[in-house]
Structure formats: C-alpha cells, structure tokens
C-alpha positions as CSV (number, residue, x, y, z in Angstrom):
1,M,-14.4,-13.8,-6.0
2,T,-13.6,-11.0,-8.4
3,D,-10.8,-13.0,-11.5
4,T,-8.2,-10.2,-11.9
5,A,-6.1,-11.9,-13.7
6,T,-4.6,-10.3,-16.5
7,A,-2.2,-10.6,-19.2
8,P,1.6,-11.2,-18.1
9,A,3.2,-8.3,-16.5
10,G,5.3,-6.8,-19.6
11,V,8.5,-4.7,-18.7
12,N,9.9,-3.3,-15.7
13,W,9.8,0.9,-15.5
14,A,12.6,1.2,-17.9
15,G,11.7,-1.1,-20.7
16,T,15.2,-3.6,-20.0
17,H,13.7,-6.4,-18.6
18,R,10.8,-8.5,-19.3
19,Y,9.1,-10.2,-16.9
20,E,8.3,-14.3,-17.1
21,A,5.5,-15.0,-15.1
22,P,2.5,-15.9,-17.4
23,V,-0.2,-14.0,-15.5
24,L,-0.5,-11.0,-13.2
25,H,-3.5,-10.7,-10.7
26,T,-4.3,-6.7,-9.3
27,P,-7.2,-7.5,-6.7
28,A,-9.1,-4.8,-5.1
29,S,-8.6,-5.8,-2.0
30,V,-6.2,-7.1,0.5
31,A,-9.6,-10.2,1.0
32,E,-9.0,-11.2,-2.2
33,A,-5.7,-11.1,-2.5
34,Q,-4.6,-13.8,0.5
35,D,-7.4,-16.0,-1.7
36,I,-5.2,-15.0,-4.7
37,V,-1.8,-16.4,-2.9
38,A,-3.4,-19.4,-1.0
39,R,-4.5,-20.6,-4.0
40,A,-0.9,-20.4,-6.1
41,P,1.4,-22.7,-6.7
42,H,4.1,-20.2,-6.8
43,I,3.8,-16.3,-7.0
44,R,5.7,-13.2,-6.4
45,A,5.0,-9.6,-5.8
46,L,5.3,-6.8,-8.4
47,G,5.8,-3.5,-6.8
48,S,6.7,-0.3,-9.2
49,R,9.0,-2.9,-11.5
50,H,11.7,-0.4,-10.9
51,S,14.4,-3.4,-10.3
52,F,16.8,-4.4,-13.2
53,N,16.8,-7.9,-12.8
54,D,14.6,-10.7,-12.3
55,L,14.3,-10.5,-8.6
56,A,10.6,-10.2,-8.5
57,D,9.7,-12.4,-11.0
58,S,8.0,-15.6,-10.9
59,E,7.0,-19.2,-12.4
60,G,3.7,-19.1,-11.9
61,A,1.9,-15.6,-11.0
62,L,2.6,-12.3,-10.1
63,I,0.4,-9.9,-8.2
64,A,0.5,-6.7,-7.4
65,L,-1.2,-4.9,-4.5
66,G,-1.4,-1.0,-6.6
67,S,-5.2,-1.2,-6.8
68,I,-5.7,-1.3,-3.0
69,S,-6.2,1.7,-1.3
70,P,-3.3,2.3,1.0
71,D,-4.9,4.0,4.2
72,P,-2.1,5.8,5.7
73,I,-2.7,6.0,9.7
74,I,-0.2,8.0,11.5
75,D,0.4,7.2,15.2
76,P,1.2,10.6,16.7
77,V,2.3,9.3,20.0
78,A,4.6,6.6,18.3
79,S,5.5,8.8,15.5
80,T,4.9,6.1,13.1
81,V,2.7,5.8,9.8
82,T,1.2,2.7,8.6
83,V,0.2,2.5,5.1
84,G,-0.7,-0.3,2.3
85,G,2.6,-1.6,1.0
86,A,2.6,-0.6,-2.6
87,I,2.2,3.1,-2.3
88,S,5.0,4.9,-4.1
89,Y,7.4,7.0,-1.3
90,G,6.2,10.2,-3.5
91,R,2.8,10.1,-2.8
92,L,3.8,8.8,0.7
93,A,5.4,11.8,1.1
94,V,2.8,14.3,0.3
95,F,0.3,12.9,2.7
96,L,3.1,13.4,5.2
97,E,3.9,16.5,4.3
98,S,0.6,17.7,4.6
99,N,0.0,16.3,8.0
100,G,3.2,18.1,9.1
101,Y,5.3,15.1,9.3
102,A,8.7,13.3,7.2
103,V,10.5,10.0,7.0
104,H,14.3,10.6,7.3
105,N,15.5,10.3,3.6
106,L,13.9,9.6,0.2
107,G,16.0,7.2,-2.3
108,S,17.0,8.9,-6.1
109,L,13.9,8.3,-7.4
110,P,10.4,9.2,-5.4
111,H,8.8,6.5,-7.9
112,I,9.3,3.6,-5.9
113,S,7.4,1.8,-4.3
114,V,7.2,1.5,-0.3
115,A,7.3,-2.5,0.3
116,G,9.5,-2.8,-2.7
117,A,12.3,-0.8,-1.4
118,T,12.4,-1.2,1.7
119,A,12.4,-5.2,0.9
120,T,15.5,-4.7,-1.0
121,G,17.6,-2.2,0.8
122,T,17.2,0.6,-1.2
123,H,18.5,3.7,0.1
124,G,18.6,7.5,0.1
125,S,22.6,8.8,1.3
126,G,24.4,10.9,3.8
127,D,26.8,9.4,6.5
128,R,24.2,9.9,9.6
129,N,21.3,8.3,7.1
130,A,20.6,4.8,7.2
131,N,18.7,3.0,4.3
132,L,15.1,3.2,4.3
133,S,14.6,0.0,5.7
134,S,15.8,1.0,8.8
135,A,12.4,2.6,9.5
136,V,10.2,0.5,9.4
137,V,9.3,-1.2,12.8
138,A,6.5,-3.9,11.8
139,L,5.2,-5.0,8.5
140,E,1.9,-7.4,7.4
141,L,2.7,-9.6,5.2
142,I,0.2,-12.6,2.9
143,G,1.7,-15.7,4.0
144,A,1.5,-18.8,1.7
145,D,-1.1,-19.9,3.7
146,G,-3.2,-17.1,2.6
147,A,-3.3,-16.1,6.3
148,L,-1.8,-12.5,7.3
149,R,0.6,-12.3,10.1
150,R,2.3,-9.4,11.4
151,V,5.9,-9.2,12.8
152,A,6.9,-6.3,14.7
153,E,10.3,-4.7,16.2
154,G,11.2,-6.9,19.3
155,D,10.1,-10.1,17.2
156,A,12.8,-12.9,17.1
157,D,12.1,-12.5,13.1
158,F,11.9,-9.2,12.7
159,P,15.5,-8.4,11.6
160,G,15.1,-10.6,8.7
161,S,12.0,-10.1,7.5
162,V,12.1,-6.5,6.1
163,I,14.9,-6.9,3.4
164,S,13.0,-10.2,2.4
165,L,13.4,-9.9,-1.4
166,G,9.9,-11.5,-1.5
167,A,11.0,-14.6,0.5
168,L,8.4,-14.6,3.2
169,G,4.9,-13.5,2.0
170,I,3.5,-10.4,0.0
171,V,3.8,-7.3,2.4
172,T,0.4,-5.7,2.3
173,R,1.1,-2.6,5.0
174,V,4.2,-1.2,6.5
175,T,4.6,1.0,9.6
176,L,7.5,3.7,9.4
177,R,9.3,5.7,11.6
178,I,8.8,9.3,10.6
179,R,9.8,12.6,12.2
180,P,8.7,16.1,11.8
181,S,8.8,17.7,8.7
182,Y,11.8,19.5,7.8
183,A,13.4,21.9,4.7
184,I,16.8,20.9,2.9
185,R,18.3,23.6,0.5
186,Q,20.4,21.6,-2.7
187,D,23.1,23.0,-4.1
188,V,25.0,21.6,-7.6
189,F,29.2,22.0,-8.0
190,V,30.5,20.9,-10.9
191,D,34.3,19.9,-11.5
192,L,35.2,18.2,-8.3
193,P,38.8,17.7,-8.4
194,W,40.0,13.9,-8.1
195,E,42.9,14.7,-5.9
196,S,39.7,16.8,-2.9
197,T,37.8,13.3,-3.9
198,L,40.1,10.9,-2.7
199,G,42.1,12.9,-0.6
200,R,39.1,14.8,1.8
201,L,36.4,12.4,1.3
202,D,35.1,12.0,4.7
203,E,35.3,15.3,4.3
204,V,33.2,15.9,0.9
205,M,31.1,13.2,1.9
206,G,30.1,14.5,5.7
207,S,29.8,17.9,4.6
208,A,25.9,18.6,4.5
209,Y,22.8,16.2,5.2
210,S,23.4,13.7,1.3
211,V,25.9,14.5,-0.6
212,S,26.1,12.8,-4.0
213,L,29.0,12.3,-6.2
214,F,28.3,11.8,-10.2
215,T,31.4,11.1,-12.8
216,D,32.2,8.8,-15.8
217,W,35.0,8.7,-14.4
218,R,37.1,11.4,-16.4
219,P,40.6,11.6,-15.7
220,D,40.6,15.2,-14.2
221,A,37.4,15.8,-11.9
222,V,33.9,14.4,-10.7
223,H,32.2,16.2,-12.7
224,Q,28.8,16.9,-10.8
225,V,28.1,17.3,-6.9
226,W,24.8,17.6,-5.3
227,V,24.7,18.7,-2.0
228,K,21.1,18.6,0.4
229,T,21.9,20.6,3.4
230,L,19.2,20.9,6.4
231,I,18.0,24.4,7.0
232,G,19.7,25.6,10.1
233,E,22.4,23.4,10.2
234,R,25.9,25.1,8.3
235,E,25.0,25.7,4.8
236,P,27.4,26.3,2.5
237,V,27.6,29.6,0.4
238,P,28.3,28.9,-3.3
239,A,30.9,31.5,-4.2
240,D,33.4,29.9,-1.9
241,G,33.3,26.7,-3.9
242,F,32.9,23.2,-2.9
243,F,36.7,21.5,-1.9
244,G,37.8,23.3,-5.2
245,A,34.5,22.5,-7.4
246,R,32.5,25.9,-8.5
247,S,29.0,26.6,-8.7
248,A,26.7,25.5,-10.9
249,G,24.8,28.2,-10.1
250,T,21.1,28.3,-11.1
251,K,21.4,26.1,-14.6
252,V,19.6,22.9,-14.1
253,M,21.3,20.0,-13.9
254,S,20.7,16.4,-14.8
255,P,23.8,13.6,-13.6
256,A,22.4,11.0,-16.7
257,D,21.7,13.2,-19.4
258,E,21.6,17.6,-19.1
259,G,19.0,17.3,-22.0
260,H,16.3,16.1,-19.4
261,D,14.4,18.6,-17.2
262,N,13.4,16.0,-14.2
263,T,15.3,16.9,-11.2
264,T,14.0,18.3,-8.1
265,V,15.1,22.1,-7.1
266,Q,18.7,23.1,-7.2
267,G,20.1,26.8,-6.5
268,G,20.0,26.7,-2.7
269,I,17.2,27.5,-2.9
270,P,15.3,26.1,0.4
271,G,12.2,24.1,0.4
272,P,10.3,20.6,2.0
273,W,12.2,17.3,2.0
274,L,10.0,16.1,-0.2
275,T,11.2,18.2,-3.3
276,R,14.5,18.1,-2.1
277,L,16.6,15.1,-1.0
278,P,15.1,12.7,-4.6
279,H,17.2,14.0,-7.4
280,F,14.3,13.6,-9.8
281,R,10.3,14.9,-9.6
282,L,8.0,12.7,-9.3
283,D,5.9,14.1,-12.4
284,A,8.7,13.1,-14.5
285,T,10.7,10.2,-15.7
286,P,13.7,9.7,-13.5
287,S,16.8,9.3,-14.8
288,N,17.7,8.6,-18.4
289,G,14.7,6.4,-18.6
290,D,16.3,3.6,-21.2
291,E,19.0,2.1,-19.0
292,I,20.2,-0.6,-16.8
293,Q,21.7,-0.2,-13.3
294,T,24.5,-1.8,-11.1
295,E,25.4,-1.2,-7.8
296,Y,27.9,-2.8,-5.2
297,F,28.5,-1.3,-1.2
298,V,32.0,-1.6,0.4
299,D,32.9,-0.7,3.7
300,R,34.1,3.1,3.8
301,S,37.5,2.2,5.1
302,Q,38.0,0.6,1.3
303,A,36.7,3.8,0.0
304,V,39.6,5.1,-1.8
305,A,40.5,2.2,-2.8
306,A,37.5,0.8,-4.0
307,I,36.9,4.3,-6.2
308,S,40.7,3.8,-7.2
309,A,40.3,0.5,-8.4
310,V,37.2,2.0,-10.4
311,R,39.0,4.7,-12.2
312,A,41.3,2.1,-13.5
313,L,39.0,0.9,-16.0
314,R,37.6,3.7,-16.9
315,D,38.3,3.3,-20.7
316,L,36.7,-0.4,-20.2
317,L,33.9,1.4,-19.0
318,A,33.6,5.0,-20.9
319,P,31.5,3.2,-24.5
320,H,28.5,1.3,-22.0
321,L,28.2,4.2,-18.9
322,L,25.8,7.3,-18.4
323,V,26.9,8.1,-15.5
324,S,27.9,7.0,-11.8
325,E,26.4,7.8,-8.7
326,L,29.2,7.7,-5.3
327,R,26.9,7.9,-1.8
328,T,27.1,7.1,1.3
329,I,24.8,5.5,3.7
330,A,25.1,4.4,8.0
331,P,25.3,1.2,8.9
332,D,22.2,-0.8,10.5
333,S,21.2,-4.8,11.8
334,Q,19.3,-6.0,8.9
335,W,20.1,-9.8,8.5
336,L,20.3,-9.2,4.3
337,S,21.3,-5.7,4.3
338,T,24.0,-4.2,2.1
339,T,24.9,-1.7,5.0
340,R,24.8,-4.2,7.7
341,G,26.9,-3.8,10.2
342,S,29.5,-1.1,9.2
343,A,28.6,2.8,7.4
344,S,29.7,2.2,3.6
345,L,30.3,3.5,0.3
346,A,27.8,2.8,-2.9
347,I,29.4,2.8,-6.4
348,H,26.2,3.3,-8.6
349,F,26.6,2.6,-12.8
350,T,23.6,3.6,-14.9
351,W,24.7,2.0,-17.8
352,K,23.4,2.4,-21.6
353,N,21.0,-0.1,-22.4
354,H,23.8,-2.3,-23.7
355,P,23.0,-5.7,-22.5
356,D,25.2,-8.0,-24.2
357,A,28.5,-5.4,-23.4
358,V,27.2,-4.6,-19.9
359,R,27.1,-8.8,-18.7
360,E,30.6,-9.1,-20.5
361,L,31.5,-6.3,-18.5
362,L,30.7,-6.9,-15.1
363,P,32.7,-10.0,-14.4
364,T,35.5,-7.9,-14.8
365,L,34.1,-4.8,-12.5
366,E,33.8,-7.2,-10.1
367,A,37.2,-8.6,-10.0
368,A,38.5,-5.2,-10.0
369,L,36.4,-4.9,-6.3
370,A,37.0,-7.9,-5.0
371,P,39.7,-6.9,-2.5
372,F,37.3,-4.7,-1.5
373,D,34.1,-6.9,-0.3
374,P,31.8,-5.6,-2.4
375,R,28.2,-6.2,-2.0
376,P,25.8,-6.1,-4.5
377,H,23.0,-3.8,-4.7
378,W,19.4,-6.4,-4.4
379,G,17.3,-5.3,-7.7
380,K,19.7,-4.1,-10.1
381,W,22.4,-6.3,-12.5
382,F,25.3,-8.1,-11.0
383,A,27.1,-12.0,-12.0
384,M,28.2,-12.8,-8.6
385,E,26.0,-16.1,-7.5
386,A,25.2,-17.8,-3.8
387,D,28.9,-19.3,-3.7
388,V,30.6,-15.2,-3.5
389,V,27.5,-13.8,-2.5
390,A,26.9,-16.4,1.1
391,P,29.6,-15.1,2.7
392,K,29.5,-11.7,2.6
393,Y,25.6,-12.2,5.4
394,P,26.9,-14.3,8.4
395,Q,23.0,-13.9,9.3
396,L,22.1,-16.2,5.8
397,A,22.1,-19.0,7.5
398,A,19.2,-18.2,9.8
399,F,17.5,-16.3,7.1
400,R,17.5,-18.9,5.1
401,E,15.9,-20.9,7.9
402,L,13.4,-18.5,8.3
403,A,12.4,-18.8,4.6
404,S,12.1,-22.7,5.1
405,R,9.9,-22.5,8.0
406,V,7.5,-19.6,6.8
407,D,7.0,-21.0,3.4
408,P,8.0,-24.9,3.5
409,A,6.8,-25.7,0.2
410,G,8.5,-22.4,-1.6
411,K,5.9,-20.5,-2.5
412,F,7.7,-17.8,-2.4
413,R,10.5,-18.5,-4.2
414,N,11.8,-18.1,-7.3
415,P,15.5,-18.8,-9.4
416,Y,16.7,-15.2,-8.6
417,L,16.9,-16.5,-4.8
418,E,17.9,-20.1,-6.2
419,R,20.9,-18.7,-7.5
420,V,21.7,-15.6,-5.4
421,L,21.3,-17.2,-1.5
422,G,20.9,-20.3,-2.3
423,L,17.6,-20.7,-1.8
424,R,15.4,-23.9,-2.7
C-alpha cells in the first residue's frame, strides 16, 4: 500500500478552526482507504472543510477521499445517481445538468461535499424542499474493520445512517434521487418591512421555490430578500415590489459583503437550476470568507416568536455580526435531522471572526431561543451540550445503540460526539 499520510490537516475553509488531528491520509483508492481505516485506532473523515467546529476532527487520524475518482453513475430507470462522497455538489451539479438531470435543491455554497453535507443535515431552502439528506437512498461506508457495507432505504438502520455525523464509518459512495433538469430565476428585493415579514411570514416564505431573508436585525426592515422562482410557476413582477420591498434591479447583491462579486445570477434572468439555487458561485470564495457560522432551527409554528426574540438582541449582536439569514425547510424522518418531523425555520448567523465574543454571545442567544426548542446545526458553532441536545431527538437512544453496534471500540468517535450526543 502507498503511504498516504501527510502533515496535519490545517484549518477549515474560513481559517477559523484548526484541526487537532496529527495526521491526514489522502488515499488514491477505496482499497487503500479500507486498509488505512482497518489499521487506525481512531479516524474520522474530512470533507470539504466547511464545518466550523470540531465535528470532523479526531484524536487520531483524519482521512480525505478527494483523490479517489467520484465515478458518477446515473440510473435512469430508478432516477438516481451514485457518486463518490467527496465530490462537491457543484461538480455533481455540472455532471447532472450535462446529462439533463438535477437534484431537488442545493445549499447556499456549492463547494460542500456530498458526503459531508448529507451527514450533517445541511440544507437549501423552500417550503416544499426538505434538506439535502432527504435525497439519499443508499450509502456505502467503510466500517471499523475496514470492510465495505451498504445501507439502503428500507433497511432498519437507514433512518439513522444518513445524518450520522461520521459516527458510523467513512462514507465512500452516496446514491441520490434525481429529477429532470429545471430552470430558475432569481430576483433580489430590498427593504422588506418587518411588519410584512412578521405579519405575513408564511406568504413571504411560500411565494417561490426558495426564499431567503437577509438581515442585520436593523429596526425598520429586512435589507435583502432573494426569491428563487421555478420557471413555469407564478413568476414575480419586480416592478410591483415584494410585500412592500422594492426590486434591486440589476445591481449585484452579496448578503454578507456588498464588495464581493461572488454570487449567482440575479436580476430575474432565467437559467439552469445549478446557477441559481446556490447563493454563491462555485468559482468564487463564498460568503465573506473570514467568518464563523451559527444556525438554529425552530418549528414553523414558533417562527415569528423566535424571530422577535432575536430582534430584541440586536444591539448585543450587531458589533459581531456580518449577516443573518432566515430560510424555511420541509420536514423529513431521519433520526438526527434538525428538521425531523416538522416544517422548520432556520435562523442563521454569519459572524465576524471574533471568536471570544461569539463564544460569549452564544449562551445568551440560546437562552433567548430556548422557549422555542431550537436545534443547532451540527457543523456550526453552538454552546449546547448533550444534556440539552438529547431531549430534542426522540431517536437518539436508537442512534447510540446503532453507533455502538457498528463501532463497538469507538474508532469513529471524538470529543464532539461525546460532548454533544453523549457517545462514549
């Protein structure tokens, strides 16, 4: 076997988290990866480095599968694609579009890996669109003994195996549902009054295939609304405005920093799904780039009250905040999904790179949201630990049993899983 061990992994994509693992393996084949996993006392998968906390870290080694060919295979009869888990959604989207296909949604960043995004419950947005993990129909994983195993829809373990936070093995291949390609237009509106946002939230968020509200929590209005409309459905007329907001016209808008020209096509110009659904282009640094992220999910029935609770903290948040984003996500049935069982609102925070201040803020923010049972995004910063997180997930005991059964020695566990899920 070729020795693929390299120096430590370094930092995440934003440079705001340094990995503790002393070694990173980059195998060139699945067989090499199996041998590495079989021999390692402790090991975790490292994807596209888009987690902001220590979720992907290890006290032993890390392994990255990006050097293995993704080898995408479309099954037109089953309407699925099977692909190497390390591929980015952006690269997969280009492949699918070239063959006349699409996935149901994309995250705001197309740079994220398929395996990493689905393992953490990462999402796009839209009242009718469940998270990215909901498209998974099968997984291939390297187990603790180095052997490959497959878990598919219908298997008893499947609901606990997709959003697994890396606790069940190293995902090598993922099978996703696909659909025929479709077109989207993206319109941006500015200064949506809070009166419209809070008084007509369901209408606002349900007005298109995907709607994002960007705010710095200023008192008068939400400063940007991104409306992504499926061509063929009711399309907006920008001149008419949007619930009291006005059209941004052809001006290129970036949510966290208007000085960045890094966003997908706006201005209501129809185009392929992959060039409209993400907020940021694959060929550019997304968002601000020097940032920390936090996100909480609340049930839609609690959305207005939760938004109002965050608005009350504006003066506390403002010195450290780049932007917040409000999005909606449809429910799913996966055990560790932050949107399991009910339609949800995501309240996202992109922070300036002020780590000490953000750590100090998080308990206050979580206390304000506590009446609405917030679930934190697994890959972003939060203060909650297992005693608070566990009651939010009725199937957590079943997940712990599954993790103990497939990895009895704890090869894939790390301090994060112990601290957040109570896995030991």
